[in-house]
C-alpha positions as CSV (number, residue, x, y, z in Angstrom):
1,X,39.9,37.1,44.6
2,X,36.7,36.7,42.6
3,X,33.8,34.5,43.6
4,X,33.8,31.3,41.5
5,X,30.7,29.1,40.9
6,X,32.2,26.2,39.0
7,X,34.2,23.9,41.2
8,X,36.0,22.0,38.5
9,X,37.7,24.9,36.8
10,X,41.2,25.4,38.3
11,X,42.1,27.8,35.4
12,X,40.6,30.6,37.4
13,X,43.7,30.7,39.5
14,X,46.1,29.9,36.7
15,X,45.2,32.2,33.8
16,X,47.7,35.1,33.5
17,X,46.7,38.7,34.4
18,X,45.6,40.9,31.6
19,X,48.0,43.4,30.0
20,X,47.5,46.7,28.4
21,X,47.7,46.6,24.6
22,X,50.5,48.3,22.6
23,X,48.0,50.7,21.0
24,X,47.4,52.2,24.4
25,X,51.1,52.8,24.8
26,X,51.4,54.6,21.5
27,X,48.8,57.2,22.7
28,X,51.0,58.2,25.6
29,X,53.5,61.0,25.4
30,X,56.9,61.8,26.9
31,X,57.4,60.7,30.6
32,X,54.0,59.1,30.6
33,X,55.3,56.4,28.3
34,X,58.3,55.8,30.5
35,X,56.1,55.7,33.6
36,X,53.7,53.3,31.9
37,X,56.5,51.0,30.7
38,X,57.9,50.9,34.2
39,X,54.4,50.1,35.5
40,X,53.9,47.5,32.9
41,X,57.2,45.8,33.7
42,X,56.3,45.9,37.4
43,X,52.9,44.4,36.7
44,X,54.4,41.7,34.6
45,X,56.9,40.8,37.3
46,X,54.2,40.7,39.8
47,X,52.1,38.6,37.5
48,X,54.9,36.1,37.1
49,X,55.5,36.0,40.9
50,X,51.8,35.5,41.6
51,X,51.4,32.6,39.2
52,X,54.6,31.0,40.4
53,X,53.5,31.4,44.0
54,X,50.2,29.8,43.3
55,X,51.7,26.8,41.6
56,X,54.7,26.5,43.8
57,X,52.9,24.8,46.7
58,X,51.0,22.3,44.6
59,X,52.2,18.8,45.3
60,X,52.1,16.1,42.6
61,X,48.6,14.8,42.5
62,X,49.1,12.3,39.8
63,X,47.9,12.5,36.2
64,X,44.1,12.8,36.3
65,X,42.7,13.1,32.8
66,X,39.3,14.2,34.4
67,X,40.9,17.4,35.5
68,X,42.3,18.0,32.0
69,X,38.9,17.4,30.4
70,X,37.2,19.6,32.9
71,X,39.6,22.5,32.1
72,X,39.2,22.0,28.4
73,X,35.4,22.3,28.7
74,X,35.6,25.7,30.3
75,X,33.8,28.6,28.6
76,X,35.4,31.9,28.0
77,X,33.9,33.6,31.0
78,X,35.1,30.8,33.3
79,X,38.7,31.6,32.5
80,X,38.6,34.9,34.4
81,X,41.2,35.2,37.1
82,X,42.3,37.6,39.8
83,X,41.7,41.2,38.8
84,X,44.7,43.2,37.8
85,X,43.3,46.1,39.8
86,X,44.8,44.5,42.8
87,X,48.3,45.4,41.6
88,X,48.2,47.6,38.6
89,X,45.0,49.6,38.8
90,X,43.8,47.9,35.7
91,X,40.5,46.0,35.0
92,X,40.4,42.5,33.6
93,X,37.5,41.8,31.3
94,X,35.8,38.4,31.7
95,X,37.4,36.9,28.6
96,X,40.6,35.0,28.1
97,X,42.2,32.6,25.7
98,X,40.7,29.2,26.3
99,X,42.8,27.3,23.7
100,X,43.7,23.6,24.2
101,X,47.3,24.7,24.5
102,X,46.5,27.0,27.4
103,X,44.6,24.3,29.2
104,X,47.4,21.8,28.7
105,X,49.8,24.3,30.2
106,X,47.4,24.8,33.2
107,X,47.1,21.0,33.7
108,X,50.8,20.6,33.6
109,X,51.3,23.3,36.2
110,X,48.7,21.8,38.5
111,X,50.3,18.3,38.3
112,X,53.9,19.2,38.3
113,X,56.2,18.7,41.3
114,X,57.0,21.9,43.2
115,X,60.6,23.2,42.8
116,X,60.9,23.3,46.6
117,X,58.9,20.5,48.2
118,X,56.9,21.8,51.1
119,X,57.6,18.7,53.2
120,X,60.7,19.5,55.2
121,X,63.0,16.6,55.6
122,X,64.4,18.1,58.9
123,X,61.0,17.7,60.6
124,X,60.9,14.1,59.6
125,X,64.5,13.4,60.7
126,X,63.8,15.2,64.0
127,X,60.7,13.4,65.2
128,X,60.1,10.3,63.0
129,X,62.1,7.1,63.9
130,X,63.7,5.4,60.9
131,X,61.3,2.5,61.1
132,X,58.3,4.8,60.4
133,X,59.8,7.1,57.8
134,X,57.8,5.3,55.1
135,X,54.6,5.4,57.1
136,X,54.9,9.2,57.5
137,X,56.5,9.9,54.1
138,X,54.9,12.6,51.9
139,X,53.4,9.9,49.7
140,X,51.4,8.4,52.6
141,X,50.2,11.6,54.2
142,X,47.2,13.6,52.9
143,X,49.2,16.7,51.9
144,X,52.7,17.9,52.2
145,X,53.0,20.1,55.3
146,X,55.5,22.7,56.5
147,X,56.9,23.3,59.9
148,X,54.9,26.5,60.1
149,X,51.7,24.6,59.5
150,X,52.5,22.1,62.2
151,X,53.4,25.0,64.6
152,X,50.0,26.4,64.1
153,X,48.5,23.2,65.5
154,X,48.9,24.5,69.0
155,X,46.4,27.5,69.3
156,X,46.4,27.1,73.1
157,X,49.6,26.0,74.9
158,X,47.8,26.2,78.3
159,X,49.3,25.1,81.6
160,X,51.7,22.3,80.7
161,X,52.5,21.0,84.1
162,X,50.3,17.9,83.7
163,X,51.5,17.4,80.1
164,X,55.2,17.7,81.1
165,X,54.6,15.1,83.8
166,X,53.5,12.7,81.0
167,X,56.5,13.7,78.8
168,X,58.9,13.0,81.7
169,X,57.5,9.5,81.9
170,X,58.3,9.0,78.2
171,X,61.8,10.2,78.7
172,X,62.3,7.8,81.7
173,X,61.1,4.9,79.6
174,X,57.9,4.3,81.5
175,X,55.1,2.6,79.7
176,X,52.1,4.9,79.6
177,X,48.4,4.6,78.8
178,X,46.3,7.1,76.8
179,X,42.6,7.4,77.3
180,X,40.7,8.8,74.4
181,X,37.3,10.4,74.3
182,X,36.3,10.8,70.7
183,X,33.6,10.2,68.1
184,X,33.7,8.4,64.8
185,X,36.8,10.3,63.7
186,X,38.7,8.9,66.6
187,X,37.2,5.5,65.7
188,X,38.6,5.6,62.1
189,X,35.1,5.6,60.6
190,X,35.1,5.0,56.9
191,X,38.9,4.7,56.9
192,X,39.0,1.1,57.8
193,X,38.2,1.4,61.6
194,X,40.5,1.6,64.6
195,X,43.4,-0.2,62.7
196,X,43.6,2.9,60.5
197,X,42.7,5.6,62.9
198,X,45.1,8.4,63.9
199,X,45.2,6.8,67.4
200,X,46.8,3.7,65.9
201,X,49.4,5.6,64.0
202,X,50.2,7.8,67.0
203,X,50.7,4.8,69.2
204,X,53.0,3.3,66.6
205,X,55.0,6.5,66.6
206,X,55.0,6.7,70.4
207,X,56.3,3.1,70.8
208,X,59.0,3.6,68.2
209,X,60.1,7.0,69.4
210,X,60.0,6.2,73.2
211,X,60.3,2.5,73.8
212,X,59.4,1.6,77.3
213,X,60.1,-1.0,79.9
214,X,57.4,-3.0,81.7
215,X,58.1,-2.1,85.3
216,X,55.5,-4.7,86.5
217,X,57.6,-7.6,85.1
218,X,59.6,-9.8,87.6
219,X,62.3,-10.3,84.9
220,X,65.6,-8.5,85.6
221,X,66.6,-8.4,82.0
222,X,65.4,-5.2,80.4
223,X,65.4,-6.7,76.9
224,X,62.8,-9.3,78.2
225,X,60.8,-6.6,79.9
226,X,60.1,-4.6,76.8
227,X,56.6,-3.1,77.2
228,X,54.5,-0.9,75.0
229,X,52.4,2.2,75.3
230,X,48.7,1.5,74.9
231,X,45.4,3.3,74.6
232,X,41.8,2.8,75.5
233,X,38.9,4.5,73.7
234,X,35.8,5.5,75.7
235,X,32.6,4.4,74.1
236,X,30.8,7.8,74.4
237,X,30.5,9.8,71.2
238,X,30.1,13.3,72.5
239,X,30.8,15.4,75.6
240,X,27.2,15.0,76.5
241,X,27.4,11.3,76.3
242,X,30.7,11.3,78.2
243,X,28.9,12.7,81.2
244,X,27.3,9.3,81.7
245,X,30.3,7.1,80.8
246,X,32.1,5.4,83.6
247,X,34.8,4.0,81.4
248,X,37.7,6.0,82.8
249,X,36.6,5.2,86.4
250,X,36.0,1.5,85.6
251,X,39.4,1.2,84.0
252,X,41.6,-0.6,86.5
253,X,45.0,0.4,85.2
254,X,47.0,3.6,85.3
255,X,46.1,6.4,82.9
256,X,48.6,9.1,82.0
257,X,47.1,11.2,79.2
258,X,43.5,11.9,78.2
259,X,42.7,13.1,74.7
260,X,39.3,14.8,74.0
261,X,38.2,14.8,70.3
262,X,34.5,15.8,70.1
263,X,34.8,18.8,67.6
264,X,32.5,17.1,65.0
265,X,30.0,15.4,67.2
266,X,29.3,18.1,69.8
267,X,27.4,20.5,67.4
268,X,24.7,17.8,67.2
269,X,23.9,18.3,70.9
270,X,20.4,19.8,70.6
271,X,19.2,20.0,74.2
272,X,20.5,20.3,77.7
273,X,18.4,17.8,79.7
274,X,21.0,17.9,82.5
275,X,20.5,21.6,83.2
276,X,18.9,22.0,86.6
277,X,18.0,25.7,86.1
278,X,16.5,27.7,83.2
279,X,19.4,28.5,80.8
280,X,17.2,30.9,78.8
281,X,17.2,31.1,75.0
282,X,20.8,29.6,74.8
283,X,19.5,26.3,76.0
284,X,17.3,26.0,72.9
285,X,19.0,28.0,70.2
286,X,22.7,28.2,70.7
287,X,24.7,25.1,69.8
288,X,27.9,26.7,71.1
289,X,26.4,27.2,74.6
290,X,25.3,23.6,74.7
291,X,28.8,22.5,73.8
292,X,30.3,24.7,76.4
293,X,28.0,23.4,79.1
294,X,29.0,19.8,78.6
295,X,32.6,20.5,77.9
296,X,33.0,22.3,81.2
297,X,31.5,19.4,83.1
298,X,33.8,16.9,81.4
299,X,36.9,19.0,82.0
300,X,36.1,19.6,85.6
301,X,35.6,15.9,86.2
302,X,38.8,15.0,84.5
303,X,40.8,17.5,86.6
304,X,39.6,15.6,89.7
305,X,40.5,12.1,88.3
306,X,43.5,10.4,89.9
307,X,44.8,7.2,88.0
308,X,46.6,7.1,90.4
309,X,48.2,10.5,89.7
310,X,46.5,13.5,88.1
311,X,46.1,12.8,84.4
312,X,47.3,15.1,81.6
313,X,44.3,16.5,79.6
314,X,44.6,17.6,76.0
315,X,41.8,18.9,73.7
316,X,42.3,17.7,70.1
317,X,40.4,19.3,67.3
318,X,40.9,16.6,64.6
319,X,38.4,17.6,62.0
320,X,35.4,19.7,60.9
321,X,32.0,19.2,59.3
322,X,32.6,19.6,55.6
323,X,29.1,19.8,53.9
324,X,28.1,23.0,55.6
325,X,30.9,24.8,53.7
326,X,29.6,23.4,50.4
327,X,27.5,26.5,49.8
328,X,28.3,27.3,46.2
329,X,25.5,27.3,43.6
330,X,24.9,23.7,42.3
331,X,26.2,22.0,45.4
332,X,23.8,19.3,46.8
333,X,24.3,21.0,50.2
334,X,23.8,24.5,48.8
335,X,22.2,26.5,51.7
336,X,24.3,29.6,52.3
337,X,21.6,31.2,54.5
338,X,21.7,28.2,56.8
339,X,25.5,28.3,57.0
340,X,25.4,32.0,57.9
341,X,23.0,31.3,60.8
342,X,25.6,29.1,62.5
343,X,28.0,31.2,64.5
344,X,30.9,28.9,63.7
345,X,29.5,26.8,60.9
346,X,29.0,23.8,63.2
347,X,32.7,23.8,64.1
348,X,32.8,23.6,67.9
349,X,36.6,24.3,68.0
350,X,35.9,28.0,68.7
351,X,33.9,27.2,71.8
352,X,36.5,24.6,72.9
353,X,39.1,27.2,72.4
354,X,37.3,29.4,74.9
355,X,37.0,26.6,77.5
356,X,40.6,25.5,76.8
357,X,41.9,29.1,77.4
358,X,40.0,29.7,80.6
359,X,40.9,26.3,82.1
360,X,44.4,26.4,80.7
361,X,44.0,23.1,79.0
362,X,46.5,22.5,76.2
363,X,44.8,22.3,72.8
364,X,46.2,20.7,69.6
365,X,44.2,21.5,66.5
366,X,44.4,20.3,62.9
367,X,41.6,22.7,62.1
368,X,43.7,25.7,63.1
369,X,45.5,25.6,59.7
370,X,43.7,23.0,57.6
371,X,40.4,24.8,57.5
372,X,41.9,28.2,56.6
373,X,44.0,26.6,53.9
374,X,40.9,24.8,52.6
375,X,38.8,27.9,51.9
376,X,41.6,30.3,51.2
377,X,40.4,30.7,47.6
378,X,36.7,30.7,48.2
379,X,34.0,28.0,49.0
380,X,33.9,26.6,45.5
381,X,37.7,26.0,45.3
382,X,37.4,24.4,48.8
383,X,35.8,21.5,47.1
384,X,37.8,21.5,43.9
385,X,39.8,18.3,43.9
386,X,42.7,19.8,41.9
387,X,43.5,22.0,44.9
388,X,45.6,20.0,47.3
389,X,44.1,21.3,50.6
390,X,40.5,20.9,49.4
391,X,37.9,19.5,51.8
392,X,36.6,16.9,49.2
393,X,40.1,15.3,49.0
394,X,40.5,15.4,52.8
395,X,37.1,13.7,53.7
396,X,36.1,10.2,52.6
397,X,32.4,11.3,52.8
398,X,30.2,14.4,52.8
399,X,30.3,14.7,56.5
400,X,33.6,14.8,58.3
401,X,35.7,11.7,58.2
402,X,39.3,11.8,57.1
403,X,40.8,9.3,54.6
404,X,43.5,6.8,55.7
405,X,46.2,9.3,54.7
406,X,44.5,12.0,56.7
407,X,44.7,9.9,59.9
408,X,48.5,9.6,59.4
409,X,48.6,13.4,59.1
410,X,46.6,13.7,62.4
411,X,49.1,11.4,64.1
412,X,52.0,13.5,62.8
413,X,50.3,16.7,64.2
414,X,50.1,15.1,67.6
415,X,53.6,13.8,67.5
416,X,55.0,17.3,66.5
417,X,53.1,19.0,69.2
418,X,54.5,16.7,71.9
419,X,58.0,17.0,70.5
420,X,57.8,20.8,70.6
421,X,56.7,20.7,74.2
422,X,59.5,18.3,75.0
423,X,62.0,20.8,73.6
424,X,60.6,23.6,75.8
425,X,60.7,21.3,78.9
426,X,64.3,20.3,78.1
427,X,65.3,23.9,77.8
428,X,64.4,24.4,81.4
429,X,61.3,26.6,81.0
430,X,60.2,27.5,84.5
431,X,56.7,28.1,85.8
432,X,56.3,30.8,88.5
433,X,54.5,29.6,91.6
434,X,51.3,31.4,90.8
435,X,51.3,29.7,87.3
436,X,51.4,26.2,88.6
437,X,48.4,23.9,88.2
438,X,46.5,24.0,91.5
439,X,44.1,21.3,90.4
440,X,47.0,18.8,90.9
441,X,47.0,19.6,94.6
442,X,45.5,17.4,97.3
443,X,42.7,18.3,97.6
444,X,42.4,19.8,94.0
445,X,41.6,23.5,93.8
446,X,39.1,24.1,91.0
447,X,38.2,27.5,89.7
448,X,34.6,28.6,89.8
449,X,32.4,27.1,87.1
450,X,31.4,29.2,84.1
451,X,28.1,27.6,83.2
452,X,27.1,25.4,86.2
453,X,25.1,26.5,89.2
454,X,26.0,25.0,92.6
455,X,23.3,22.2,92.3
456,X,24.7,21.2,88.8
457,X,28.3,21.3,90.1
458,X,27.4,19.1,93.0
459,X,25.5,16.5,91.0
460,X,27.3,16.3,87.7
461,X,30.9,17.0,88.7
462,X,31.2,15.6,92.2
463,X,28.3,13.1,92.8
464,X,27.6,11.4,89.5
465,X,30.7,9.2,89.6
466,X,30.0,5.4,89.3
467,X,30.2,4.8,93.0
468,X,27.3,7.3,93.5
469,X,25.0,5.9,90.7
470,X,23.5,2.8,89.3
471,X,24.6,2.5,85.7
472,X,23.2,0.0,83.2
473,X,25.7,0.4,80.4
474,X,25.3,-1.2,77.0
475,X,28.2,0.6,75.3
476,X,31.3,-1.0,76.7
477,X,32.3,-4.0,74.6
478,X,34.5,-5.3,77.4
479,X,31.9,-5.5,80.1
480,X,28.6,-7.3,79.2
481,X,28.1,-7.9,82.9
482,X,27.4,-4.2,83.3
483,X,23.8,-4.8,82.1
484,X,23.0,-8.5,82.0
485,X,22.3,-8.8,85.7
486,X,19.6,-6.1,85.6
487,X,17.5,-7.7,82.9
488,X,14.4,-9.6,84.2
489,X,12.5,-10.0,80.8
490,X,13.6,-9.7,77.2
491,X,11.8,-10.2,74.0
492,X,13.4,-9.2,70.7
493,X,16.4,-7.1,72.0
494,X,20.0,-8.1,71.3
495,X,23.4,-6.7,72.4
496,X,25.8,-6.1,69.5
497,X,27.7,-3.5,67.5
498,X,25.7,-2.4,64.4
499,X,28.3,-0.3,62.6
500,X,30.8,-1.4,60.0
501,X,33.8,-1.1,62.3
502,X,32.1,-3.2,65.0
503,X,32.8,-0.9,67.9
504,X,29.5,0.9,68.7
505,X,27.7,-1.5,71.0
506,X,24.2,-1.1,72.3
507,X,21.0,-3.0,73.2
508,X,19.2,-3.1,69.8
509,X,15.9,-4.2,68.4
510,X,14.7,-4.4,64.8
511,X,11.1,-5.0,63.8
512,X,9.2,-5.6,60.6
513,X,5.8,-3.8,60.1
514,X,2.9,-6.3,60.2
515,X,0.9,-4.7,57.4
516,X,2.7,-5.0,54.0
517,X,5.1,-7.7,55.2
518,X,6.7,-9.9,52.6
519,X,5.4,-12.6,52.6
520,X,2.0,-11.2,53.9
521,X,1.2,-12.1,57.4
522,X,-2.2,-13.5,58.4
523,X,-4.5,-10.6,59.3
524,X,-5.3,-12.1,62.7
525,X,-1.6,-12.5,63.6
526,X,-0.6,-10.3,66.5
527,X,2.5,-8.2,66.2
528,X,5.1,-9.3,68.8
529,X,6.2,-6.2,70.5
530,X,10.0,-6.0,71.2
531,X,10.1,-5.5,75.0
532,X,12.8,-5.5,77.6
533,X,12.5,-5.0,81.4
534,X,15.1,-4.1,84.1
535,X,15.0,-4.4,87.9
536,X,16.1,-0.9,89.2
537,X,16.5,0.9,92.5
538,X,16.0,4.7,92.8
539,X,19.2,6.7,93.4
540,X,19.8,9.4,95.9
541,X,18.3,12.2,93.6
542,X,15.4,10.1,92.3
543,X,16.5,10.8,88.6
544,X,16.4,8.4,85.7
545,X,18.7,9.2,82.8
546,X,18.3,7.3,79.5
547,X,20.7,7.5,76.6
548,X,19.9,6.1,73.1
549,X,20.7,6.7,69.4
550,X,18.6,9.0,67.2
551,X,19.1,8.5,63.5
552,X,17.6,9.7,60.2
553,X,16.9,6.3,58.6
554,X,14.7,3.5,59.7
555,X,14.9,4.5,63.3
556,X,11.8,5.0,65.4
557,X,10.5,5.6,68.9
558,X,10.2,3.5,72.1
559,X,8.1,4.0,75.2
560,X,9.3,3.7,78.8
561,X,7.5,3.3,82.1
562,X,7.9,2.1,85.6
563,X,5.8,-0.5,87.3
564,X,5.6,-2.4,90.6
565,X,4.2,-5.6,89.1
566,X,6.4,-8.5,87.8
567,X,8.1,-7.9,84.5
568,X,5.6,-9.8,82.3
569,X,2.5,-8.3,83.9
570,X,0.4,-6.3,83.1
571,X,2.4,-5.9,79.9
572,X,2.3,-8.9,77.6
573,X,4.0,-9.6,74.3
574,X,1.1,-8.8,72.1
575,X,0.0,-5.5,73.8
576,X,0.1,-2.5,71.4
577,X,3.1,-0.4,72.2
578,X,1.3,2.9,72.0
579,X,0.2,5.3,74.8
580,X,-3.4,4.4,74.1
581,X,-2.7,0.7,74.0
582,X,-0.6,0.7,77.2
583,X,-3.3,2.8,78.9
584,X,-5.9,0.1,78.1
585,X,-3.5,-2.4,79.5
586,X,-3.5,-0.5,82.9
587,X,-0.4,1.6,82.4
588,X,-1.5,5.2,82.7
589,X,1.8,7.1,82.4
590,X,4.5,6.4,79.8
591,X,7.5,8.4,78.6
592,X,8.5,8.7,74.9
593,X,12.1,8.1,73.8
594,X,12.2,9.8,70.3
595,X,14.7,8.0,68.1
596,X,14.1,9.9,64.8
597,X,16.6,12.5,63.7
598,X,16.2,15.2,61.0
599,X,19.8,15.2,59.7
600,X,21.8,12.4,57.9
601,X,23.7,11.4,61.0
602,X,23.4,9.1,64.0
603,X,23.8,10.9,67.3
604,X,23.5,10.0,71.0
605,X,20.4,11.5,72.6
606,X,19.4,11.9,76.3
607,X,16.2,12.1,78.3
608,X,16.0,12.8,82.0
609,X,13.0,11.8,84.1
610,X,12.3,13.1,87.6
611,X,9.7,12.2,90.2
612,X,9.2,8.7,88.7
613,X,11.1,6.8,91.4
614,X,11.9,7.5,95.1
615,X,15.4,7.1,96.5
616,X,15.9,3.4,97.4
617,X,12.5,2.3,95.8
618,X,12.5,-0.9,93.8
619,X,10.8,-0.8,90.4
620,X,10.6,-2.6,87.1
621,X,11.7,-0.3,84.2
622,X,10.1,-1.3,80.9
623,X,10.9,-0.3,77.4
624,X,9.0,-1.3,74.2
625,X,9.4,-0.5,70.6
626,X,6.5,1.5,69.0
627,X,5.0,-0.4,66.1
628,X,6.1,1.0,62.7
629,X,3.5,2.7,60.6
630,X,5.3,4.0,57.6
631,X,8.5,2.0,57.2
632,X,8.8,-1.7,56.8
633,X,11.8,-1.6,59.0
634,X,12.0,-0.2,62.5
635,X,15.0,0.1,64.9
636,X,15.9,1.3,68.3
637,X,19.3,1.3,70.1
638,X,19.6,1.8,73.9
639,X,23.0,2.9,75.1
640,X,22.7,3.6,78.8
641,X,20.3,3.8,81.8
642,X,21.5,5.6,84.9
643,X,19.7,6.1,88.2
644,X,21.0,9.1,90.1
């Protein structure tokens, strides 16, 4: 395979291999001619086979005249294809016939239906109920997939004892609840929100495939007791943020299966503020280590959860960050050096594979086959929209979010994985005693941690549950009472969801810069500083944890401090929210919450403060927005305050 620079020219994979001219044949003698003819015929057959293999897996993409135009505009050197030296020990020169007829043939090959459709009807008949055949038909799924692709979606089978407990409930007709930890991919971002996310389609499949009976109903007629499987999404957006979330503990119902989908968001974890020992250079420089640290904490905590029984835990790698792969010359994200410096190109699936293997947690991964298929013919072809597995067609944006059809494919991947495990279970696969899951025992038997010292294990795994902490949580859309009772003063802060899908809640303030305001403000008018204050009590460890959003556009900084005085004194609404201004107001020590981010993403960020409050001590915790200096618009979003 040659390296290609132009992403629009699919002819590089379609042009025929070069052949040796007849004049060369006439110069050969005797047996050499026979040998050459045999070699020539072999090369021609291989050439035919290669071209037919390349086109055979292309699904119908529709007639897009842009592709035809792009191919016609190719120069002679852009028509070069795979070198014949691979098969025939010949060299292809960088010229080929670029006639319109050739390009029309290439276009027709690209957009013709394959002779043997790669979607296997048997897979559909086996696992998709008739009522959903249209939903999961090839026309409504991102690409046609084969059984072998779906089989590759289980890179780690793991210990299936918990998972089979969940599957047996499905077989018995019990209604189940799935709890999902996930970022914006799980939320259906840029695909229409939760109503189009893979979770929605997966739950539709689950309810159609395994209808359930509501056992809590008093009605004796099963037809009237028809229930449904349901899900709940945790508001946290990364494994680091999940550490502080109490959602799964606050949820009052049963939970049967937990999905963890943080493959895209975890690479944006840039620090380890929860480390209670020096983690060395890895703490600062290695994104994989940071992911491993927080993944291990989340997994260990979930293995201890009882709702009321041990929950099944599955890691789901649903997507990857696309733009870091766009490293061909001319790409707006062209930075191959930066890409090479990332061990896994900001794909945390590799580190999650390691944790999943050691902890025997089943892993289901779309990336296991989708990413290799995407860059199979080079990075440029990975973003060529004529190639059916290309990243640009999979993602709706430059980052990492699947299109609507992609979410249906993700649901199909989950469904197939569960059905495969169901088959193994029904065939009587038996675990030896030493293979069983000892974390399901009472009390649970956890293995030794990989990345946590004993102090971190005690605090973050065993003692940071909701009943051991005070949590002022602004993220849960179902529980405004989780923060309102703590507020003693509020000027300019509001609680709402600021994203398009209306599911990412927080306590938010927006402010306009006084200078340059439109219309201009009087020069003597004081800027009213957005300020909020909370009544807090020190936790057993005397630690304050603050979570907030950092973003690349219009976001700024806030300042935080503790005081004994009432909420409105000595701070008043027109005090400058700067370290110098607060010092003049009698507040000597403040902490900065930095909300600016360097990358075009919005990510949760954490700060830990020690020695600011004693256990059991009552204080007023203040937060104010720093006055903008460069932008006309300024914003800050609080997610959580915890006292440990």
